[in-house]
Legacy VTK file of the C-alpha trace (Angstrom):
# vtk DataFile Version 3.0
C-alpha trace
ASCII
DATASET POLYDATA
POINTS 488 float
0.076 0.151 0.072
1.050 3.299 -1.005
1.484 6.298 1.327
0.259 8.314 -1.454
-2.486 6.505 -2.130
-6.430 6.721 -1.612
-6.133 3.416 0.236
-4.060 4.473 2.444
-5.660 7.637 3.260
-8.771 5.724 4.189
-6.674 2.924 5.909
-4.784 5.270 8.233
-7.700 7.028 10.230
-9.329 3.588 10.557
-6.526 2.062 11.997
-5.557 5.085 14.178
-8.852 5.088 15.786
-9.411 1.197 16.317
-6.113 1.327 17.883
-6.761 3.842 20.206
-10.425 2.835 21.232
-10.052 -0.983 21.123
-6.379 -2.158 21.514
-4.301 0.434 22.874
-4.531 -0.575 26.669
-3.224 -4.034 26.559
0.248 -4.771 25.157
-0.452 -8.429 23.298
-3.408 -7.100 22.219
-1.865 -4.081 20.842
0.728 -5.847 19.302
-1.547 -8.240 17.589
-3.636 -5.672 16.205
-0.517 -4.086 14.734
0.829 -7.222 13.568
-2.608 -7.730 11.480
-2.638 -4.245 9.884
0.741 -4.267 9.037
0.552 -7.684 7.119
-2.583 -5.988 5.408
-0.518 -3.027 4.799
2.313 -4.994 3.242
0.092 -7.617 1.681
-1.425 -4.999 -0.344
1.033 -5.296 -3.090
0.839 -8.755 -3.060
0.228 -11.305 -0.405
2.689 -13.936 -1.469
5.273 -11.452 -0.071
3.930 -12.212 3.264
5.531 -15.634 3.570
8.975 -14.341 3.572
8.837 -11.666 6.021
6.857 -14.206 8.386
9.510 -16.919 7.840
12.338 -14.359 8.233
10.590 -12.949 11.794
10.251 -16.661 13.114
13.526 -17.461 12.161
15.300 -14.551 13.689
13.417 -14.754 16.868
14.109 -18.467 17.676
17.843 -17.571 16.431
18.115 -14.627 18.943
16.567 -16.852 21.876
19.055 -19.744 21.390
21.818 -17.417 21.046
21.032 -15.851 24.253
20.328 -19.354 26.121
23.784 -20.804 25.435
27.211 -19.700 26.503
29.100 -22.261 23.769
30.846 -20.276 21.309
30.845 -22.390 18.763
26.717 -23.305 19.072
26.277 -19.362 19.050
28.516 -18.775 16.042
26.722 -21.598 14.161
23.288 -19.757 15.001
24.597 -16.567 14.266
25.801 -17.893 10.809
22.507 -19.284 10.332
20.774 -16.183 10.265
23.310 -14.361 8.130
23.180 -17.005 5.411
19.155 -17.195 5.581
18.824 -13.650 5.376
21.603 -12.525 3.109
21.051 -15.505 0.914
17.623 -14.923 0.419
18.495 -11.528 -0.294
20.783 -12.563 -2.906
18.784 -15.093 -4.582
15.914 -12.475 -4.940
17.695 -9.515 -5.729
21.115 -10.445 -7.440
20.668 -13.814 -8.901
20.265 -12.624 -12.704
22.852 -10.111 -12.041
25.667 -12.332 -10.932
24.577 -14.851 -13.808
24.693 -11.934 -16.388
27.679 -10.675 -15.272
29.457 -14.108 -15.257
28.499 -14.763 -18.773
29.910 -11.392 -20.000
33.259 -12.278 -18.150
33.362 -15.636 -19.744
32.602 -14.178 -23.065
35.802 -12.374 -22.806
37.745 -15.336 -23.043
35.744 -17.019 -25.812
33.847 -19.337 -23.208
30.185 -20.105 -24.493
28.034 -20.333 -21.247
24.325 -20.718 -21.696
22.181 -18.003 -20.035
20.341 -19.059 -17.148
17.569 -16.807 -15.808
14.678 -16.863 -13.699
11.807 -14.308 -13.543
11.587 -13.009 -9.787
9.348 -10.406 -8.063
11.577 -8.588 -5.882
9.663 -8.339 -2.480
8.958 -4.752 -1.790
10.913 -3.928 1.243
13.267 -6.884 1.819
16.293 -5.071 1.872
14.889 -2.986 4.773
13.215 -5.759 6.885
16.032 -8.183 6.651
18.641 -5.724 7.610
16.375 -5.034 10.703
16.160 -8.619 11.785
19.805 -9.837 11.019
20.748 -6.802 13.202
18.738 -8.307 16.039
20.511 -11.589 15.823
23.975 -9.950 15.686
23.321 -7.663 18.590
22.132 -10.686 20.684
25.214 -12.661 19.828
27.547 -9.820 20.485
25.392 -9.226 23.911
24.421 -5.753 23.008
20.819 -6.617 23.858
18.977 -9.408 25.631
16.372 -11.655 23.422
12.766 -11.023 23.838
10.521 -13.520 25.189
7.373 -11.821 23.681
6.822 -13.235 19.907
3.945 -10.688 19.554
6.346 -7.887 20.382
8.906 -9.172 18.150
6.556 -9.822 15.212
5.207 -6.218 15.580
8.855 -4.944 15.647
9.745 -6.166 12.428
6.485 -5.466 10.477
5.322 -2.387 11.719
3.875 -0.754 9.042
5.004 2.929 8.898
8.617 1.971 8.363
8.241 -1.429 6.899
9.090 -0.714 3.152
11.457 1.742 3.137
12.937 2.508 6.848
14.031 3.746 8.561
16.209 0.593 9.625
15.518 0.472 13.066
17.581 -1.307 16.058
16.124 -3.464 18.304
17.716 -1.559 21.155
15.773 1.552 20.418
12.397 0.087 18.713
11.549 -3.018 20.403
11.097 -2.177 23.706
8.547 0.396 22.732
6.294 -2.550 21.661
6.111 -3.205 25.623
5.671 0.157 26.928
2.134 1.171 28.219
0.730 3.568 25.580
-1.415 6.629 26.001
-2.547 9.240 23.636
0.118 12.234 23.615
-1.590 15.231 22.175
1.779 17.038 21.441
3.607 13.903 20.053
0.429 13.275 17.625
0.215 16.852 16.381
3.885 16.695 15.701
3.528 13.608 13.846
0.942 15.160 11.989
2.818 18.004 10.711
5.935 15.686 9.623
3.342 13.825 7.514
1.922 16.999 6.096
5.503 18.193 5.182
6.345 14.692 3.857
3.673 14.627 1.512
4.464 18.131 0.340
8.097 16.857 -0.268
6.902 13.630 -2.261
3.661 14.581 -4.457
4.295 18.397 -5.060
8.349 18.074 -5.120
9.474 15.025 -6.114
6.740 13.799 -8.391
6.348 16.932 -10.336
10.463 17.108 -10.899
10.226 13.460 -12.025
8.451 13.789 -15.639
11.514 16.484 -16.313
14.260 14.280 -14.912
12.993 11.103 -17.006
12.857 13.374 -20.283
16.229 14.464 -19.798
17.762 11.321 -19.043
15.886 9.731 -21.733
17.100 12.488 -24.084
20.636 13.402 -22.677
22.377 12.610 -26.334
20.701 15.153 -27.838
20.333 17.936 -25.366
22.549 20.846 -24.593
25.112 20.427 -21.618
23.059 23.046 -19.722
20.161 21.119 -19.705
21.910 17.863 -18.296
23.168 19.770 -15.520
19.658 20.741 -15.071
18.400 17.236 -15.131
20.708 15.903 -12.629
20.124 19.053 -10.161
16.744 18.270 -10.668
17.337 14.763 -9.808
19.120 15.472 -6.781
15.912 17.173 -5.364
13.866 14.556 -6.698
15.571 11.614 -4.868
15.974 13.684 -1.471
12.254 14.936 -1.659
11.090 11.528 -2.399
13.022 9.463 0.294
13.161 11.796 2.943
9.362 12.525 2.357
8.566 9.112 2.664
10.806 9.053 6.108
8.681 11.971 7.356
5.411 10.313 6.565
6.708 7.134 8.195
8.145 9.111 11.290
5.166 11.215 11.810
2.824 7.877 11.113
4.438 6.409 13.774
4.219 9.119 16.326
0.344 9.128 16.141
0.673 5.568 17.342
2.904 6.548 20.362
6.234 5.349 18.418
9.316 7.133 18.152
11.710 6.318 15.006
15.185 7.547 14.111
15.770 10.603 12.199
16.804 9.488 8.761
17.314 12.996 7.106
18.928 16.019 8.652
19.549 18.451 5.718
22.170 16.479 4.130
22.477 19.183 1.274
23.929 21.907 3.356
26.870 19.491 4.328
30.498 20.931 4.468
31.979 17.627 3.315
31.217 14.246 2.169
31.889 13.022 5.797
29.258 15.145 7.046
26.702 14.233 4.309
27.058 10.636 5.014
26.139 11.666 8.426
23.142 13.380 7.402
21.921 11.409 4.747
19.858 8.001 5.080
21.138 7.969 8.725
19.685 4.538 9.453
21.532 2.678 6.589
24.734 4.431 6.853
25.177 3.716 10.515
23.869 0.048 9.915
26.715 -0.411 7.499
29.024 1.338 9.939
28.174 -0.997 12.573
27.750 -4.180 11.018
30.505 -4.032 8.086
32.781 -1.055 8.666
33.791 -1.605 12.434
33.562 -5.467 11.973
36.226 -5.099 8.926
38.526 -3.072 11.785
37.109 0.243 11.292
39.498 2.951 12.266
41.581 1.031 14.372
43.876 -0.063 12.012
46.288 1.332 9.741
45.960 4.532 7.127
45.879 1.682 4.185
43.650 -0.689 6.072
41.112 2.033 7.194
40.938 3.167 3.538
40.458 -0.493 2.351
37.599 -0.782 4.922
35.878 2.576 3.691
35.928 1.414 -0.014
34.634 -1.701 0.601
31.862 -0.504 3.224
30.515 1.956 0.331
31.076 -0.380 -2.419
29.000 -2.971 -0.422
26.118 -0.187 0.437
26.054 0.593 -3.393
25.471 -3.051 -4.185
22.871 -2.936 -1.553
20.722 -0.391 -3.799
20.449 -2.602 -6.497
21.890 -5.336 -8.987
23.495 -2.844 -11.565
26.981 -2.166 -11.885
25.979 1.488 -11.857
24.989 1.244 -7.929
28.425 -0.639 -7.331
30.386 2.518 -9.059
28.213 4.981 -7.025
29.330 3.429 -3.755
32.645 3.132 -4.678
32.735 6.874 -5.953
31.525 7.902 -2.713
34.189 5.653 -0.968
36.767 7.534 -3.116
35.247 10.737 -1.999
35.517 9.989 1.790
38.945 8.910 1.759
40.629 12.386 1.841
38.486 13.156 5.188
40.538 10.298 6.547
43.750 11.570 5.361
43.141 15.183 6.214
41.204 14.335 9.403
38.433 16.518 8.377
35.763 17.497 11.024
32.891 15.144 11.461
30.652 18.458 11.698
27.897 17.135 13.887
26.688 20.696 14.460
24.412 22.593 11.968
26.312 24.658 9.743
26.076 28.741 10.706
25.151 27.583 14.172
22.941 30.598 15.567
23.263 32.410 12.394
20.905 33.377 9.354
23.730 33.166 6.648
26.702 30.855 6.247
30.261 32.272 6.243
32.085 32.606 2.846
34.028 29.364 3.827
31.013 27.461 4.674
29.308 28.316 1.644
32.077 26.999 -0.886
32.333 24.053 1.367
28.705 23.461 0.893
28.766 24.133 -3.038
31.620 22.109 -3.612
30.042 19.148 -1.531
26.830 19.380 -3.687
28.376 19.397 -6.521
30.571 16.014 -6.188
27.560 14.541 -4.956
25.758 15.621 -8.273
28.153 13.488 -10.285
27.750 10.149 -7.984
24.044 10.747 -8.633
24.486 10.490 -12.390
25.512 7.066 -11.761
22.596 6.296 -9.413
20.084 7.802 -11.985
21.593 6.275 -15.470
20.500 2.970 -16.603
23.749 1.466 -17.645
27.427 2.685 -17.101
27.685 3.903 -20.458
24.626 5.843 -20.152
26.470 7.284 -17.017
29.926 8.120 -18.424
28.184 9.475 -21.292
25.671 11.694 -19.800
28.856 13.109 -17.587
31.138 13.681 -20.885
28.259 15.751 -22.432
27.427 17.886 -19.535
30.875 18.827 -19.150
31.224 19.911 -22.873
31.549 23.471 -22.310
31.406 24.067 -26.327
27.867 22.418 -26.055
26.849 24.260 -22.879
24.484 26.873 -24.132
22.605 29.488 -22.220
21.345 28.106 -18.821
18.658 30.743 -18.275
17.467 30.532 -21.945
16.953 26.575 -22.060
15.359 27.097 -18.643
12.888 29.230 -20.430
12.417 26.997 -23.427
11.779 24.192 -21.137
9.140 25.887 -18.991
7.362 26.875 -22.144
6.634 23.386 -22.894
5.654 22.423 -19.496
2.213 22.101 -17.612
1.765 25.284 -15.577
2.041 23.177 -12.613
5.659 22.179 -13.008
6.318 25.562 -13.845
5.224 26.973 -10.288
6.899 23.609 -8.633
10.161 24.212 -10.289
10.152 28.044 -9.906
8.396 28.587 -6.449
7.703 25.518 -4.515
11.402 23.868 -4.795
12.866 27.045 -3.693
10.560 27.364 -0.853
11.356 24.019 0.186
14.998 24.782 0.185
14.953 28.145 1.920
12.406 26.513 4.623
14.979 23.551 5.312
17.558 26.006 5.803
15.743 28.205 8.277
14.455 25.017 10.328
17.642 22.957 9.943
18.330 23.132 13.614
14.958 21.125 14.291
14.005 17.839 14.077
12.355 18.220 10.669
11.318 21.198 8.763
7.554 21.729 9.543
8.589 21.479 13.717
6.552 24.577 14.491
4.980 23.249 17.781
6.395 26.549 19.370
4.041 28.690 17.015
1.152 30.358 18.573
-2.033 28.480 17.571
-2.960 30.937 14.800
0.364 30.536 12.861
0.088 26.850 13.287
-3.526 26.498 11.536
-2.643 29.205 8.957
0.363 27.054 8.095
-1.491 23.745 8.155
-4.129 25.412 5.843
-1.379 27.034 3.409
0.407 23.845 2.997
-2.498 21.456 2.773
-4.120 23.929 -0.080
-0.652 23.607 -1.739
-0.663 20.044 -1.805
-4.164 19.795 -3.099
-3.413 22.299 -5.902
-0.204 21.104 -7.088
0.291 17.671 -5.885
0.883 15.107 -8.559
-1.742 12.094 -7.433
-0.632 9.420 -10.038
0.194 6.878 -7.165
3.763 7.094 -8.032
5.768 4.703 -6.296
8.484 6.031 -3.919
12.062 5.656 -5.429
13.443 3.432 -2.205
10.844 0.650 -2.928
12.957 -0.459 -5.833
15.804 -1.306 -3.176
LINES 1 489
488 0 1 2 3 4 5 6 7 8 9 10 11 12 13 14 15 16 17 18 19 20 21 22 23 24 25 26 27 28 29 30 31 32 33 34 35 36 37 38 39 40 41 42 43 44 45 46 47 48 49 50 51 52 53 54 55 56 57 58 59 60 61 62 63 64 65 66 67 68 69 70 71 72 73 74 75 76 77 78 79 80 81 82 83 84 85 86 87 88 89 90 91 92 93 94 95 96 97 98 99 100 101 102 103 104 105 106 107 108 109 110 111 112 113 114 115 116 117 118 119 120 121 122 123 124 125 126 127 128 129 130 131 132 133 134 135 136 137 138 139 140 141 142 143 144 145 146 147 148 149 150 151 152 153 154 155 156 157 158 159 160 161 162 163 164 165 166 167 168 169 170 171 172 173 174 175 176 177 178 179 180 181 182 183 184 185 186 187 188 189 190 191 192 193 194 195 196 197 198 199 200 201 202 203 204 205 206 207 208 209 210 211 212 213 214 215 216 217 218 219 220 221 222 223 224 225 226 227 228 229 230 231 232 233 234 235 236 237 238 239 240 241 242 243 244 245 246 247 248 249 250 251 252 253 254 255 256 257 258 259 260 261 262 263 264 265 266 267 268 269 270 271 272 273 274 275 276 277 278 279 280 281 282 283 284 285 286 287 288 289 290 291 292 293 294 295 296 297 298 299 300 301 302 303 304 305 306 307 308 309 310 311 312 313 314 315 316 317 318 319 320 321 322 323 324 325 326 327 328 329 330 331 332 333 334 335 336 337 338 339 340 341 342 343 344 345 346 347 348 349 350 351 352 353 354 355 356 357 358 359 360 361 362 363 364 365 366 367 368 369 370 371 372 373 374 375 376 377 378 379 380 381 382 383 384 385 386 387 388 389 390 391 392 393 394 395 396 397 398 399 400 401 402 403 404 405 406 407 408 409 410 411 412 413 414 415 416 417 418 419 420 421 422 423 424 425 426 427 428 429 430 431 432 433 434 435 436 437 438 439 440 441 442 443 444 445 446 447 448 449 450 451 452 453 454 455 456 457 458 459 460 461 462 463 464 465 466 467 468 469 470 471 472 473 474 475 476 477 478 479 480 481 482 483 484 485 486 487
């Protein structure tokens, strides 16, 4: 079920009122209800997908329970290996089987070997990359004795399948989310109203910004060989904001929806395009995934507690695997590896982590900060070409054509010509709504989310709600466009 669908707009209020009226008081009853509605939400795409999430949930529940019960090192490792093999194996077969077969055949052909192609038609289950990582981290954390297992099967099943974050995250850790399913739940008006605001802002980013930028991005990438370099730059610029508005919009809706039911999910985006270096960018972009790879790939490889050469190797491997996680295509592998290469200078030069926001307690950044943000944003744009392109050939050609100064043309003229051929809604979004989103995110960058206006007076708040809702209704694209990260 899509957040931006009529079905969800009917589903959410029914579930909300039923939850608080009939199920919120008793823990098991509440969790059983959440499991049922989460399975309904997930099975709306294809009920057959439910089999995998149920099997994965029960397997890791019992593996975690048995790891916790024994102190035998060999038995603990064997149980953990079973969890890893099942989850990664299931993900590998469903997501990467055809990719690796195709690459093996291509490699064999280089040596004149004739290998018959073997492919199987697989429908990739929505959200499998997210919930497998969530259950896998549970088993690993129990093995490392960071957490204890739960005996409550209903709490665990609800933790894995919790519908707001089931399909595209945030990828929650058992340490922070699982205990919330055993806590007493009472209606918390401030939390719920903040959730409503975050949902509203998420819808604005998704249906107004992302979905109205998408047709322009698709047109430019589909015709990049015949368009001037200036249009290609505009295309990747639009895609940068499309993917940000799309994915952070999903996260806002997910986090806001969880608040309506009394749950707190982790922040997944923290104004990443205002980062001063690539290290800060990955501290602020898809936080739940980047911290997952840090904790379960980078640190086990040795992390930073090794020599600089090995640390560089660990970073490249971690980012490359992260790229492969995004999809069975070499473009994602290169995207990940390129981000890893970008990251290396921060280790050599010992760049700041910049956990504080840019221009703290100031309206404008310093000249130095402005150039740092511009440079970071520009190099991120290059990586987005690989992320968006269909093939490596397309990606390299797109970049070469974009850097062709002789074919650059007049940017403002190209924008004018483009807007002449656009629907008025797209023109309004590009010229007004997108700049307004960027401005508001800058002004609210110190808040937990951009529409965090709980400290405003009631008149200002309700005026803001009405204005934003009106903009969504008038300029939103309600074509039930899937979120970009559903394919991952």
